[in-house]
N, C-alpha and C positions, 0 to 999 in steps of 0.2 A: 225294679230289677234286683234279684237275689244276690247276696254277697257271695264272693268266692270263698270256698272252704279249704282250710289248710289243716292237715293232720301233722301233729308234732309227736314223733316217736323217740323218746329218750328216757332212760331209767333214772336220770337225775331230776328230782322234783324242782330244784332251784332253777335249772335251765328251762324246764317246761313253763314255769310261771313267768319267767322273764320274757320268753318268746310269746306267750299268750298276750302279755301287755303290749308288746310292739306290734303284733299282728292285729290286735283290736284298733290300735292307733291308725293303722293303714286301711281300716274299714273292711278287713277280712274277718271271716268267722273261724276261730280256732277250735280244734279238737285235740284231745290228748290220748296217748297210749304209753304205758310205762315199760313195756317190753315188746319183743317181737311177736309173741303169741297174741297179745291183746291187739297189736296193730293189724295182724292178718285177720283176726275176727272182725274188726271194724271194716277193713278194706273189702272183704268178701261178703259183707252184710249188704243185701240189696237195698236197704234203707239208707245207706251211707255212700255218698258219691263225693269224692274230693278233687279239687282242682290242682293241688300240689301237696307233696309229702316232704317233711323235713325228717330225715332218718339218721339216727345215731348208729355207729358201727358196733361198738362194744356194749352188748346188752345181755341180760339173762334170758334163758329159754331159747330164743332164736336170735342170732346176731343179725346185724344190718345187712350183711352179704346175703344171707339166706332169705331175708325178707325182700331184698331188692330183686333177687332171682325169681322169687315167687310172683312179685308184682309184674315183672317183665314178661312172664309167661302169658299173662292175660290182659295187661293194661299198658297204656302209653302215658299214664299220668306222670307229669314232671316230678323228679325226685332230686332233692338236694341232700347230699351226704354230709353228716356232721360228726367229726371225730377228732380225738386227741392225737391221732397218728398222722404225721405230715410227710412220711417218706414217699418217694416217687412211685414205688411199687404199688402201694395202697391206692394212690390216686389213679394210676392207670387201671388197676383192677376195677375200681368204682366206675370209671368211664366205660370200660369194656363190658361191664355187666348192665350198662344202660343208664347210669346216673347222668343227670343234666348239669349238675354243678357239685363242687366239693369244697367244703369249708372246714378249716381246722380250728380246734380249740386251743387257747382262748380266742374268742372271736368278737368282733364288734357287731352288736345287734343291728345297728343302723346300716352297716355295710351288707349284712345278710339280707335285710329287708330290701335294700336297693337291688340285690341280685334276684330276689324273689319277684319284685315288681317288674324287672326286665323280662323274666320268664313268663309271667302271667299276662303281660301286655304285648308279648311277642306277636301274636296274631294281628293286633291292631297296627303294629309298626311295620309289618311286612308289606312290601310293594305288591300291587295288583298285577304288574307286568314287568318284564325285563327285556332290555334290548342290548344287542351287541352286534355292531356292524350290520350285516344283512339279516340277522336273526331277530325274530320277535317271539317272546313267550308270553302267553296269557295264563297266569297262574291259577285263576279261578276256574277256567274251562279246561286247563291243562292241554292247551293246543299250542303248537309251535309252527311258525311260518318262516320260510326263507324266501326273500324277494316276493312276499305276498303269496307264495305257494305253500300250502299246508304239507307238513311232513309228519309221518306217524312214528312216534317213539314209544318204546316200552316204558313202564313206570320207572325202572332203574335208569334208563337212558335219559328220561326227563329230569330225574333228580340229579344225575351226573352233570347234565348241561347247566341246570340251575346253580349247582355248586360251583362250577367253573366261572359262570358269569358273576356270581356274588363274590368270587375271589380272583377276579381277573388281574393279571399281572403278577400273581404270586406263584412261585414254584411249589407244587403240591406233591408230597411223597405218595406212593401207592398206599402205604399204611394209613396216612391221613385221609385220603380219598375213601378208602374202604370203611374206615370208622365213621366218616361223616355221612356217606350215601347209604351204607348198609346199617346205620344206626347201632354200631357196636355189637351187633348180634350175629356177625358172620365170622367164623373162625377157620375158614377154608384157605385155599391157595390165593396169594396176592395176585396171581395171574388172571384172576377173574376181572380185575381192574383193567388190565391190558386188553382182554377180550371185549369188554364193554366199550372201551374207548375206540377200539378198532371198528366196532359196529356203529358207534356214534359218528365217527369220522366219515364212514361210508354214507351215512344218511345226510351229512352236511354237504356232501358232493364237492363242488369246486371250492367250498369254504372249509374243507377239512384241515387246511393249513392254520386255521384259527388256533387249533390245539397243537402246541409244539411239544416235542419230547425233550425233557431236561436230563441230560446224561448223568447217571449215577444218583438221580433224585427222583424223578417222576415225570409230571406233566405241568404245563402252564398254558393258560389262555392269554395269548400275547396281545397287549393293548395296542401295539403298533399296527396290528392287523385290523383294528376296529374301524379305521377310517372307511367310510362308505364311498365307493366309486360308482358312477353312473353306469348302468348296463348298456 
């Protein structure tokens, strides 16, 4: 089985060499780019396919934001932003542009590798099915059943329901739902969340009450409604 390939994009030679050592220890294959232009050349070279990108923000030629936007136009490759700037605005900007994680300098290489391992092993860790009350979701076939009767959901409705079940009992804001389900690439009206939840509730039929409205916050999948009663 081939090793997973990680591209390190940073203009600091010392940081690249440090990360190369740690990446090799985890049995991944490291690649390096010293600026944004070199990174894009590698990323859009058909001979290079990467499983994850470590991307510095402040770089010559093209900065990390430009590179991240270019990546997200064509790729879903996980990206971990690496920067000396720790203010909340920059972090939110990174996530909205499609970053998967955000690490500030100075950083612990061991902690960074733990985050990378979590991202790269995510597919292995994900459940094959989800259940909540009378709802059953088969994630592999993307089929949903209520009381063993199949219901048809749009792709966004499916992701919305999955997000609710994975976060059951938690009050979720519209903004958080939008960012999670629409993958940070939707900058339209937050009412699109309300519209999709209305549609999802309609398809849940008599179990629409599973999703409750949390005043001044958003929505919640209520765990007290999870108890299955006989029909």
